[in-house]
N, C-alpha and C positions, 0 to 999 in steps of 0.2 A: 512457441516463443518462450515459455517458462516451463522448465521440467524439474520436478523434485523426484529423485531416483533413490528410493529407500533411504531417505535422509533422516538421520537420528542425531540429536544433540543432547549431551549430558553435561551437568555441572557437578563434577565429583560423582557422588553416588546418586544424585538426583537426575531423573529422566525428564527432560523438558519437552522434547518432541520425539515421538516414537515411530520410526520406520514410515515416514511420510512419502508416499508416491502419488504424484499429482502432475497432470499436464494441462496447461492453459494455452489455448491456441491464439493465433493472431485475431485481433479485433474483438476479444471477449472482455467484458468487465466482470471480474470475479470478486466476490465479497467473502472474506474469512471472518466468521463469527465465533464467539465463545466467551465464557465467563472469564473474569480476571484469573490469571495463573494458568490458563488453558494451553499456552504455548504460542500464542499469536505473535507477540512481540519478538520472541526468539526466532520464529520463522521469518519475520520481516527482516530482522537484523542479518540473518544468514543470506537472504535474497539480495540485500544491497551491499553485502561484503563486509559488514561490521563484525560479524562472527563467522567462524568456519564450522562446518558440520563435524561431528565426532565420527560419523560413518555415513556412507552414501555420497551422493553428488547433487549439485544444483547447477543447471545450465540455463543461460539466457541467450536466445538467438543462436543456439548451438555452441556457445562459449562457456566452458567450465569456470565457475566463479573462483575456484581454488587454483586450478592450473593456468588459467588465462584471465586473470581478473581485469587487466587493463582493457582488453577488447570487450569483455562482458559489461564493464561499467560504462563504456561509451554508448551503450544501447539503453541505459537505465536513467530515468528521472525519479527523484525521491522527495516526498513531502513527509517529514517526520511529524510526530504528534506534538512536539514543541518546536516552534520555529527558532532556528539558530542563525543569527545575523551578527555582523561586526558593527558594533554601536557607532563607531567613529567613521563609518562609510555611509554615504548617501545610498538610497535605493538604486540609483543609476550606476554608481560606482560598484555596488555589489553585483549587479547584473553583468557589468563588464568583467569583473573578477571571475564570475562563473564562466563567461564566454572564453576567457583566456585559459581557464582550467581545462576546457574541452578542446582547446586548440582551434577555435573558430576564427577564420580570417576576418579582418576588420570590417569590410563592407557588408558581408552577410550577417555578421554579428550585430552591426548597427541596425540593419533591417529587422532582425529578429527581436532585438531589444525594444525597438519602437512598436512592433506588433504586440508584444506581450504587455507593454505599458498600456496600450490601448485596450487589449482584451480584459485586463484586470482593473482598469480604471485607476491607474496609479499616478496619473499626471499631476494631481494636486499636491502630492507629497514626495514624489520620486527623487527630488533634489534636496530633500531634508535629510538630516542625519537619522539613522535607524534608531538611535536611542530615544527619539521623540515619538516613535510609532506606537499605536495601540496594538493589542494582540491581533485584531482582525487585519490591520494594515500589514503587520509582519507576515501573517499567513498568506495574504494575497501576493506579497512580494516573493515568498518562498515558492508558491505555485508558479509564478512567472519564471523564476530561476530554474525550476525543475523541467519546464517545458522549452527552455530557451534553445537547446540543441536538438529539438524535435526527436525525442527518444522513441524507440519502438515499444518500450515497456515503461509504464508509470506505476510507481509503488507508493501507496497512500496509507499512512497510519493515522487513523482518526482525522480525516481531512477537513471536517467542518468545524473544528474547534475554533472558537473566537470569531467566526464569520457571521455577519448580519444576514437577514433573509435575502437581500438583494445579491450579496456576494455568494451565498449558497446557490442561488439560481444561476449566476454566472458560471460557477464551477460545474453545476449539473449540465448545463447546456454545452459547455466546452467538452466535458467528458463524453457526452453523447456524440458530438461531432467528431471528436478524435477517434473514438472506437469505430465509428462508421468509416473513417479513413484508414483503419487498420491497426491503430495503436492498441496494445494490450494493457489493461488496467488491473492491478492486484491491490485490493483495498481491504484493510482491516478496520472494522467499525463496530461500535456499540449502538449505532443509530439504526435500528432494525427497519424503520420505515424507509430510510434511504436505500438500504440493501434490497428491500422488497420492490421499491420503485425502479432502481437502476440496474441491479445485477442480472446478468444472463444466467449465472449459476452461483450458488452459495456453497460454502463448506462450513460445517459446524465442528469445532474442535473442543474436546473435553479431556482434561488431564493428559494433554500431549498427544492424543490420538484423534484422527479425523473420523468422527462418528457418522457424518452424513456428507454426501457430495452429490449435487444435482440441482435441478430447478426447484422453485417454490412449489410448482404443481406436483413434481415427483415427491417432494417431502410430504405434501398433504396426502398423496396416494399411499406412500409407504406407511404413514401413521394412521391412515383411514380416517382422517379428520378434514374433510373437504371444505368445511366452512370456517375453519380457524384462520386467524391472521398469522403472519410470520412470527410476531411477538408471542402469541399463544403457543404456536408449534415449537418455537425455540425454547421457551420456558419448560414445556413438557419434556422435550428431548433432553435438555441439559440436566433437569432435576432427576430424571430417571436414570441418567448415565453417570451422574457425578459420584455416586457412592462407591461402586467397586473399582479398584485400580486396574489398569491394563495388566494382562497376564505376564508381559515381559518386563515389568518394572523391577528394578533391583530391590532386594529384600531391605526392609527397614525404611523405605521411602513413603512418606504420607501423601 
């Protein structure tokens, strides 16, 4: 469903992501972890079409994000780390706007909007202007919008920001149900407990390179630390890997 094929991204002389090769199959929830500046945000921006790779390719459901972005984007739902809404639209108007963007026919769109309003318990405020929403309300609406067209791939960047415990549980239950139905989830998060609870596999990125890829059990086995939590394993791996730069980094890049 998602393929990174030797994907590299540079900003001038700075190497942000180095030769990333990664395949995420249908129905997997994949968590990308790493310290600030590791390359996670750049990877997500490329995956959702906000940036282009400097080298290599990224494909979603077989569609190349550079050569065929329209078809690739039709298969993607995206929840950014900061919810972006139109303040002078109500939540319902925003959902209709998203439905129109994806070319959804009126009757199916109406059904999908009603379903997501129910799923995310938006009914109390969906007809209020977005400018009156709290951060958590905005995040719930953005989740509803991302799932409105029933995407094959859902991309999440710090998805639990601003959500109260009940909303977090709603999102977790929904992600479990959707992945069981075949949706692929690519999630970047600093919430290690959520990654440990939810992810089928994790990737740990340090200084633009994927330093680990596999399950939590495989990470423990690789590091010979069977009793450690993901947080302890993560801190040990990133602290031990953060000092030496990758060998293919351009000269002069810190």
